[in-house]
MOPAC internal coordinates of N, CA, C and O (Angstrom, degrees):
PM7 1SCF
backbone

  N    0.0000 0     0.00 0     0.00 0    0    0    0
  C    1.4569 1     0.00 0     0.00 0    1    0    0
  C    1.5130 1   107.73 1     0.00 0    2    1    0
  O    1.2310 1   121.08 1   -37.94 1    3    2    1
  N    1.3285 1   115.54 1   142.06 1    3    2    1
  C    1.4648 1   120.71 1  -179.53 1    5    3    2
  C    1.5075 1   108.10 1  -139.21 1    6    5    3
  O    1.2310 1   120.59 1   -44.56 1    7    6    5
  N    1.3380 1   116.48 1   135.44 1    7    6    5
  C    1.4551 1   122.27 1   173.42 1    9    7    6
  C    1.5068 1   108.21 1  -111.23 1   10    9    7
  O    1.2310 1   120.25 1   -55.42 1   11   10    9
  N    1.3335 1   117.13 1   124.58 1   11   10    9
  C    1.4514 1   120.96 1   177.25 1   13   11   10
  C    1.5154 1   108.50 1  -121.56 1   14   13   11
  O    1.2310 1   121.03 1   -26.03 1   15   14   13
  N    1.3584 1   115.63 1   153.97 1   15   14   13
  C    1.4554 1   120.36 1   178.98 1   17   15   14
  C    1.5135 1   107.53 1  -137.46 1   18   17   15
  O    1.2310 1   119.97 1   -48.38 1   19   18   17
  N    1.3245 1   117.67 1   131.62 1   19   18   17
  C    1.4754 1   123.53 1   178.09 1   21   19   18
  C    1.5199 1   107.11 1  -112.73 1   22   21   19
  O    1.2310 1   120.39 1   -76.56 1   23   22   21
  N    1.3341 1   116.87 1   103.44 1   23   22   21
  C    1.4863 1   118.81 1  -177.89 1   25   23   22
  C    1.5203 1   113.26 1   -68.51 1   26   25   23
  O    1.2310 1   119.30 1   157.56 1   27   26   25
  N    1.3362 1   118.95 1   -22.44 1   27   26   25
  C    1.4714 1   120.94 1   178.16 1   29   27   26
  C    1.5222 1   111.30 1   -61.44 1   30   29   27
  O    1.2310 1   121.27 1   140.24 1   31   30   29
  N    1.3359 1   115.17 1   -39.76 1   31   30   29
  C    1.4745 1   120.17 1  -177.32 1   33   31   30
  C    1.5109 1   112.44 1  -110.04 1   34   33   31
  O    1.2310 1   120.36 1   177.92 1   35   34   33
  N    1.3611 1   116.92 1    -2.08 1   35   34   33
  C    1.4569 1   122.61 1  -179.57 1   37   35   34
  C    1.5250 1   111.58 1    56.36 1   38   37   35
  O    1.2310 1   121.36 1  -129.59 1   39   38   37
  N    1.3393 1   115.01 1    50.41 1   39   38   37
  C    1.4681 1   122.51 1  -177.33 1   41   39   38
  C    1.5310 1   108.62 1  -126.66 1   42   41   39
  O    1.2310 1   120.59 1   -46.76 1   43   42   41
  N    1.3027 1   116.48 1   133.24 1   43   42   41
  C    1.4758 1   122.54 1   173.83 1   45   43   42
  C    1.5175 1   107.39 1  -113.09 1   46   45   43
  O    1.2310 1   120.95 1   -32.98 1   47   46   45
  N    1.3443 1   115.78 1   147.02 1   47   46   45
  C    1.4394 1   120.66 1   179.23 1   49   47   46
  C    1.5270 1   109.39 1  -135.77 1   50   49   47
  O    1.2310 1   121.34 1   -53.52 1   51   50   49
  N    1.3127 1   115.05 1   126.48 1   51   50   49
  C    1.4602 1   121.00 1   176.93 1   53   51   50
  C    1.5322 1   106.76 1  -104.76 1   54   53   51
  O    1.2310 1   120.82 1   -72.51 1   55   54   53
  N    1.3405 1   116.04 1   107.49 1   55   54   53
  C    1.4619 1   121.38 1  -179.40 1   57   55   54
  C    1.5156 1   107.42 1   -90.80 1   58   57   55
  O    1.2310 1   120.45 1   -61.04 1   59   58   57
  N    1.3070 1   116.75 1   118.96 1   59   58   57
  C    1.4604 1   121.61 1  -178.12 1   61   59   58
  C    1.5233 1   110.91 1   -94.45 1   62   61   59
  O    1.2310 1   120.62 1   150.18 1   63   62   61
  N    1.3288 1   116.43 1   -29.82 1   63   62   61
  C    1.4793 1   119.09 1   177.75 1   65   63   62
  C    1.5027 1   108.26 1  -155.67 1   66   65   63
  O    1.2310 1   120.85 1   -29.80 1   67   66   65
  N    1.3214 1   115.99 1   150.20 1   67   66   65
  C    1.4735 1   121.16 1   176.23 1   69   67   66
  C    1.5027 1   108.38 1   -75.73 1   70   69   67
  O    1.2310 1   120.98 1   -49.10 1   71   70   69
  N    1.2849 1   115.73 1   130.90 1   71   70   69
  C    1.4720 1   119.71 1   179.00 1   73   71   70
  C    1.5217 1   107.61 1  -127.52 1   74   73   71
  O    1.2310 1   120.85 1   -59.74 1   75   74   73
  N    1.3240 1   115.97 1   120.26 1   75   74   73
  C    1.4681 1   119.81 1  -177.75 1   77   75   74
  C    1.5191 1   112.50 1   -94.00 1   78   77   75
  O    1.2310 1   120.03 1   169.35 1   79   78   77
  N    1.3082 1   117.54 1   -10.65 1   79   78   77
  C    1.4722 1   120.71 1   178.30 1   81   79   78
  C    1.5262 1   109.53 1   -99.26 1   82   81   79
  O    1.2310 1   121.38 1    -3.32 1   83   82   81
  N    1.3024 1   114.96 1   176.68 1   83   82   81
  C    1.4570 1   121.50 1   179.01 1   85   83   82
  C    1.5239 1   111.10 1   -60.33 1   86   85   83
  O    1.2310 1   120.52 1   -43.47 1   87   86   85
  N    1.3133 1   116.61 1   136.53 1   87   86   85
  C    1.4709 1   119.92 1   174.66 1   89   87   86
  C    1.5320 1   108.95 1  -110.07 1   90   89   87
  O    1.2310 1   121.00 1   -23.79 1   91   90   89
  N    1.3078 1   115.69 1   156.21 1   91   90   89
  C    1.4581 1   121.92 1   174.49 1   93   91   90
  C    1.5258 1   107.04 1  -104.13 1   94   93   91
  O    1.2310 1   120.69 1   -52.51 1   95   94   93
  N    1.3106 1   116.29 1   127.49 1   95   94   93
  C    1.4531 1   121.30 1   179.40 1   97   95   94
  C    1.5281 1   110.33 1   -97.12 1   98   97   95
  O    1.2310 1   120.63 1   -59.39 1   99   98   97
  N    1.3166 1   116.41 1   120.61 1   99   98   97
  C    1.4617 1   121.76 1   175.82 1  101   99   98
  C    1.5170 1   109.31 1   -97.09 1  102  101   99
  O    1.2310 1   120.45 1   -54.95 1  103  102  101
  N    1.2970 1   116.74 1   125.05 1  103  102  101
  C    1.4756 1   120.89 1   176.44 1  105  103  102
  C    1.5152 1   107.14 1   -86.62 1  106  105  103
  O    1.2310 1   120.80 1   -69.80 1  107  106  105
  N    1.3212 1   116.08 1   110.20 1  107  106  105
  C    1.4668 1   120.83 1  -179.43 1  109  107  106
  C    1.5238 1   111.00 1   -86.21 1  110  109  107
  O    1.2310 1   120.79 1   141.08 1  111  110  109
  N    1.3389 1   116.10 1   -38.92 1  111  110  109
  C    1.4530 1   121.15 1   178.34 1  113  111  110
  C    1.5464 1   108.01 1  -157.77 1  114  113  111
  O    1.2310 1   120.45 1     3.56 1  115  114  113
  N    1.3094 1   116.74 1  -176.44 1  115  114  113
  C    1.4746 1   120.01 1   177.21 1  117  115  114
  C    1.5188 1   112.54 1   -64.84 1  118  117  115
  O    1.2310 1   120.16 1   164.40 1  119  118  117
  N    1.3131 1   117.31 1   -15.60 1  119  118  117
  C    1.4846 1   121.59 1  -176.86 1  121  119  118
  C    1.4938 1   114.19 1  -121.11 1  122  121  119
  O    1.2310 1   118.79 1  -173.01 1  123  122  121
  N    1.3229 1   119.92 1     6.99 1  123  122  121
  C    1.4429 1   121.35 1  -174.86 1  125  123  122
  C    1.5185 1   112.92 1  -146.11 1  126  125  123
  O    1.2310 1   121.14 1   -55.36 1  127  126  125
  N    1.3291 1   115.42 1   124.64 1  127  126  125
  C    1.4834 1   122.91 1   174.16 1  129  127  126
  C    1.5246 1   108.30 1  -123.41 1  130  129  127
  O    1.2310 1   120.46 1   -32.62 1  131  130  129
  N    1.3225 1   116.73 1   147.38 1  131  130  129
  C    1.4541 1   121.36 1   176.40 1  133  131  130
  C    1.5370 1   108.08 1  -126.44 1  134  133  131
  O    1.2310 1   120.84 1   -50.90 1  135  134  133
  N    1.3304 1   116.00 1   129.10 1  135  134  133
  C    1.4557 1   121.76 1   177.22 1  137  135  134
  C    1.5151 1   110.38 1   -95.30 1  138  137  135
  O    1.2310 1   121.00 1   -50.98 1  139  138  137
  N    1.3604 1   115.69 1   129.02 1  139  138  137
  C    1.4543 1   121.95 1  -179.51 1  141  139  138
  C    1.5248 1   109.74 1  -117.33 1  142  141  139
  O    1.2310 1   120.59 1   -38.49 1  143  142  141
  N    1.3244 1   116.48 1   141.51 1  143  142  141
  C    1.4612 1   121.52 1   174.64 1  145  143  142
  C    1.5311 1   108.22 1   -77.68 1  146  145  143
  O    1.2310 1   119.98 1   -12.95 1  147  146  145
  N    1.3294 1   117.64 1   167.05 1  147  146  145
  C    1.4586 1   120.26 1   178.90 1  149  147  146
  C    1.5359 1   114.56 1   -56.66 1  150  149  147
  O    1.2310 1   120.93 1   152.87 1  151  150  149
  N    1.3623 1   115.83 1   -27.13 1  151  150  149
  C    1.4787 1   118.08 1   179.25 1  153  151  150
  C    1.5404 1   112.42 1   -90.27 1  154  153  151
  O    1.2310 1   120.29 1  -171.09 1  155  154  153
  N    1.3499 1   117.06 1     8.91 1  155  154  153
  C    1.4569 1   121.59 1   172.61 1  157  155  154
  C    1.5357 1   114.76 1    89.35 1  158  157  155
  O    1.2310 1   119.60 1  -174.92 1  159  158  157
  N    1.3203 1   118.37 1     5.08 1  159  158  157
  C    1.4680 1   119.71 1   177.35 1  161  159  158
  C    1.5242 1   111.08 1   -83.12 1  162  161  159
  O    1.2310 1   121.52 1   -34.63 1  163  162  161
  N    1.3241 1   114.69 1   145.37 1  163  162  161
  C    1.4712 1   120.63 1   179.44 1  165  163  162
  C    1.5213 1   107.99 1   -74.23 1  166  165  163
  O    1.2310 1   120.53 1   -56.52 1  167  166  165
  N    1.3439 1   116.59 1   123.48 1  167  166  165
  C    1.4696 1   122.24 1   177.68 1  169  167  166
  C    1.5239 1   111.90 1   -96.11 1  170  169  167
  O    1.2310 1   121.02 1   143.71 1  171  170  169
  N    1.3535 1   115.66 1   -36.29 1  171  170  169
  C    1.4246 1   118.65 1  -177.79 1  173  171  170
  C    1.5192 1   112.88 1  -165.13 1  174  173  171
  O    1.2310 1   121.74 1   -16.66 1  175  174  173
  N    1.3292 1   114.28 1   163.34 1  175  174  173
  C    1.4683 1   121.91 1   179.16 1  177  175  174
  C    1.5294 1   107.35 1  -127.87 1  178  177  175
  O    1.2310 1   121.24 1   -54.44 1  179  178  177
  N    1.3184 1   115.23 1   125.56 1  179  178  177
  C    1.4721 1   120.68 1  -179.08 1  181  179  178
  C    1.5263 1   109.57 1  -107.68 1  182  181  179
  O    1.2310 1   120.92 1   -53.54 1  183  182  181
  N    1.3441 1   115.84 1   126.46 1  183  182  181
  C    1.4548 1   121.46 1   177.56 1  185  183  182
  C    1.5251 1   108.91 1  -106.19 1  186  185  183
  O    1.2310 1   120.74 1   -67.69 1  187  186  185
  N    1.3151 1   116.18 1   112.31 1  187  186  185
  C    1.4651 1   121.59 1   175.92 1  189  187  186
  C    1.5218 1   107.36 1   -87.91 1  190  189  187
  O    1.2310 1   120.63 1   -28.68 1  191  190  189
  N    1.3439 1   116.41 1   151.32 1  191  190  189
  C    1.4693 1   119.76 1  -173.39 1  193  191  190
  C    1.5429 1   109.21 1    54.83 1  194  193  191
  O    1.2310 1   122.02 1  -131.34 1  195  194  193
  N    1.3378 1   113.75 1    48.66 1  195  194  193
  C    1.4561 1   121.89 1  -169.65 1  197  195  194
  C    1.5217 1   113.07 1   -60.92 1  198  197  195
  O    1.2310 1   119.48 1   140.30 1  199  198  197
  N    1.3175 1   118.59 1   -39.70 1  199  198  197
  C    1.4816 1   119.09 1  -179.44 1  201  199  198
  C    1.5296 1   111.73 1   -56.55 1  202  201  199
  O    1.2310 1   121.00 1   138.28 1  203  202  201
  N    1.3049 1   115.69 1   -41.72 1  203  202  201
  C    1.4764 1   119.52 1  -179.79 1  205  203  202
  C    1.5337 1   109.74 1   -62.82 1  206  205  203
  O    1.2310 1   120.17 1   142.36 1  207  206  205
  N    1.3281 1   117.27 1   -37.64 1  207  206  205
  C    1.4502 1   120.54 1  -178.39 1  209  207  206
  C    1.5379 1   112.37 1   -81.26 1  210  209  207
  O    1.2310 1   120.72 1   143.37 1  211  210  209
  N    1.3254 1   116.23 1   -36.63 1  211  210  209
  C    1.4763 1   119.66 1  -176.27 1  213  211  210
  C    1.5285 1   112.48 1   -81.43 1  214  213  211
  O    1.2310 1   119.89 1   151.04 1  215  214  213
  N    1.3078 1   117.81 1   -28.96 1  215  214  213
  C    1.4593 1   120.48 1  -179.38 1  217  215  214
  C    1.5104 1   111.36 1   -91.07 1  218  217  215
  O    1.2310 1   120.53 1  -117.49 1  219  218  217
  N    1.2593 1   116.60 1    62.51 1  219  218  217
  C    1.4430 1   123.92 1   176.90 1  221  219  218
  C    1.5394 1   108.07 1   -98.05 1  222  221  219
  O    1.2310 1   118.85 1    22.22 1  223  222  221
  N    1.3219 1   119.80 1  -157.78 1  223  222  221
  C    1.4834 1   120.72 1  -177.43 1  225  223  222
  C    1.5396 1   114.54 1   -55.10 1  226  225  223
  O    1.2310 1   119.96 1   158.66 1  227  226  225
  N    1.3395 1   117.67 1   -21.34 1  227  226  225
  C    1.4645 1   119.32 1  -179.35 1  229  227  226
  C    1.5411 1   111.88 1   -81.17 1  230  229  227
  O    1.2310 1   119.82 1  -177.52 1  231  230  229
  N    1.3261 1   117.94 1     2.48 1  231  230  229
  C    1.4570 1   123.81 1   176.24 1  233  231  230
  C    1.5334 1   113.19 1    61.22 1  234  233  231
  O    1.2310 1   119.99 1  -147.78 1  235  234  233
  N    1.3292 1   117.63 1    32.22 1  235  234  233
  C    1.4619 1   121.74 1   175.41 1  237  235  234
  C    1.5039 1   114.31 1    82.53 1  238  237  235
  O    1.2310 1   119.70 1  -160.08 1  239  238  237
  N    1.3195 1   118.17 1    19.92 1  239  238  237
  C    1.4613 1   121.73 1   179.40 1  241  239  238
  C    1.5203 1   109.66 1   -95.86 1  242  241  239
  O    1.2310 1   121.75 1   -36.88 1  243  242  241
  N    1.3315 1   114.25 1   143.12 1  243  242  241
  C    1.4689 1   121.12 1   170.75 1  245  243  242
  C    1.5269 1   105.66 1   -89.74 1  246  245  243
  O    1.2310 1   120.47 1   -62.53 1  247  246  245
  N    1.3115 1   116.70 1   117.47 1  247  246  245
  C    1.4653 1   121.84 1  -179.04 1  249  247  246
  C    1.5143 1   108.03 1  -107.91 1  250  249  247
  O    1.2310 1   120.48 1   -57.42 1  251  250  249
  N    1.3296 1   116.69 1   122.58 1  251  250  249
  C    1.4511 1   122.49 1   179.55 1  253  251  250
  C    1.5146 1   107.63 1  -116.70 1  254  253  251
  O    1.2310 1   120.93 1   -56.29 1  255  254  253
  N    1.3229 1   115.82 1   123.71 1  255  254  253
  C    1.4707 1   121.31 1  -178.04 1  257  255  254
  C    1.5242 1   110.48 1  -129.08 1  258  257  255
  O    1.2310 1   121.50 1   -44.82 1  259  258  257
  N    1.3197 1   114.74 1   135.18 1  259  258  257
  C    1.4666 1   120.84 1   172.84 1  261  259  258
  C    1.5297 1   105.75 1   -99.98 1  262  261  259
  O    1.2310 1   120.58 1   -71.74 1  263  262  261
  N    1.3302 1   116.49 1   108.26 1  263  262  261
  C    1.4786 1   119.23 1  -174.40 1  265  263  262
  C    1.5364 1   111.46 1   -70.51 1  266  265  263
  O    1.2310 1   119.98 1   158.48 1  267  266  265
  N    1.3144 1   117.64 1   -21.52 1  267  266  265
  C    1.4564 1   119.90 1   179.62 1  269  267  266
  C    1.5306 1   111.87 1   -76.24 1  270  269  267
  O    1.2310 1   120.51 1   135.79 1  271  270  269
  N    1.3351 1   116.63 1   -44.21 1  271  270  269
  C    1.4686 1   120.72 1  -176.12 1  273  271  270
  C    1.5342 1   112.64 1   -96.02 1  274  273  271
  O    1.2310 1   120.33 1   159.52 1  275  274  273
  N    1.3311 1   116.98 1   -20.48 1  275  274  273
  C    1.4380 1   120.40 1  -175.42 1  277  275  274
  C    1.5246 1   114.01 1    85.00 1  278  277  275
  O    1.2310 1   120.48 1   176.63 1  279  278  277
  N    1.3395 1   116.69 1    -3.37 1  279  278  277
  C    1.4716 1   120.80 1   179.36 1  281  279  278
  C    1.5346 1   109.45 1   -69.84 1  282  281  279
  O    1.2310 1   120.82 1   -33.46 1  283  282  281
  N    1.3183 1   116.03 1   146.54 1  283  282  281
  C    1.4484 1   120.28 1   177.38 1  285  283  282
  C    1.5254 1   110.42 1  -155.72 1  286  285  283
  O    1.2310 1   121.10 1   -21.53 1  287  286  285
  N    1.3161 1   115.49 1   158.47 1  287  286  285
  C    1.4704 1   121.82 1   173.76 1  289  287  286
  C    1.5124 1   108.65 1  -151.67 1  290  289  287
  O    1.2310 1   120.95 1   -16.46 1  291  290  289
  N    1.2977 1   115.79 1   163.54 1  291  290  289
  C    1.4714 1   120.70 1  -179.99 1  293  291  290
  C    1.5211 1   111.07 1  -140.90 1  294  293  291
  O    1.2310 1   121.49 1   -29.57 1  295  294  293
  N    1.2964 1   114.75 1   150.43 1  295  294  293
  C    1.4789 1   123.23 1   178.31 1  297  295  294
  C    1.5202 1   108.59 1  -141.77 1  298  297  295
  O    1.2310 1   120.37 1   -34.17 1  299  298  297
  N    1.3269 1   116.90 1   145.83 1  299  298  297
  C    1.4377 1   121.77 1   174.52 1  301  299  298
  C    1.5268 1   108.74 1   -75.35 1  302  301  299
  O    1.2310 1   119.90 1   -46.75 1  303  302  301
  N    1.3370 1   117.79 1   133.25 1  303  302  301
  C    1.4576 1   120.70 1   178.90 1  305  303  302
  C    1.5097 1   112.25 1  -124.96 1  306  305  303
  O    1.2310 1   119.03 1   166.29 1  307  306  305
  N    1.3169 1   119.46 1   -13.71 1  307  306  305
  C    1.4570 1   120.21 1  -177.82 1  309  307  306
  C    1.5140 1   109.68 1  -142.15 1  310  309  307
  O    1.2310 1   122.28 1   -26.56 1  311  310  309
  N    1.3057 1   113.24 1   153.44 1  311  310  309
  C    1.4695 1   119.39 1   175.27 1  313  311  310
  C    1.5125 1   108.61 1  -129.85 1  314  313  311
  O    1.2310 1   120.66 1   -24.41 1  315  314  313
  N    1.3016 1   116.34 1   155.59 1  315  314  313
  C    1.4404 1   120.17 1  -178.65 1  317  315  314
  C    1.5146 1   112.18 1   -73.02 1  318  317  315
  O    1.2310 1   120.10 1   180.00 1  319  318  317

């Protein structure tokens, strides 16, 4: 999994799997698109107007938690 952010366009992309074939993009809302592979698996999630979505109460941090082990870490991914 990879999270990328392009500050020029204020777009974040969460790539869940590499897809070498054509993907279908589903527009969920004005700020959210989901890319699907031909077999229906989610390849990625695109956040438009990403700063607005990422700078919520977590202050722009990516929080990763393993609910089974309790391990967690955080990284800054957005700035105002």
